[in-house]
C-alpha positions in Angstrom: 120.9 142.8 98.0 118.6 140.0 98.7 115.0 139.7 96.9 113.0 139.5 100.2 115.0 142.6 101.7 114.3 144.5 98.4 110.5 144.0 98.6 110.7 144.9 102.2 112.1 148.3 101.7 110.0 148.8 98.6 107.2 148.5 100.7 108.1 150.4 103.4 109.1 153.2 101.0 105.7 153.1 99.3 103.8 153.1 103.1 105.3 156.1 103.8 104.5 157.6 100.7 100.6 156.6 100.8 101.1 157.9 104.9 101.9 161.1 103.6 99.5 161.4 101.1 96.6 160.3 103.3 97.3 163.0 105.9 97.8 165.5 103.2 94.3 164.8 102.1 93.0 164.4 105.7 94.3 167.8 106.7 92.9 169.3 103.5 89.5 168.1 103.6 88.8 167.4 107.1 87.4 170.4 107.9 83.8 171.4 108.8 81.3 172.9 106.5 79.9 176.5 106.8 76.4 174.6 107.9 78.0 172.7 110.4 80.2 175.9 112.1 76.7 177.7 112.3 74.8 174.7 113.7 77.4 174.4 116.5 77.6 177.9 117.3 73.5 177.9 117.9 74.0 174.6 119.7 76.2 176.6 122.2 74.3 179.7 122.4 71.2 177.4 123.0 73.0 176.0 125.9 74.4 178.6 127.5 70.9 180.4 127.4 69.6 177.4 129.0 72.0 177.4 131.8 71.2 180.9 132.5 67.3 180.1 132.6 68.3 177.3 135.0 69.9 179.3 137.4 67.2 181.6 137.5 
């Protein structure tokens, strides 16, 4: 096999491996914290309450 083809295939395999590892880390650690979830919930409740009062 030509050295260039060997390098290209090796780089392709390594890049696929890095993509899989990066995706695994992304799925595992890309979740909102409890504080962020609570803040989002409060903001949604305030938004709903504001709409109710605007319609009155």
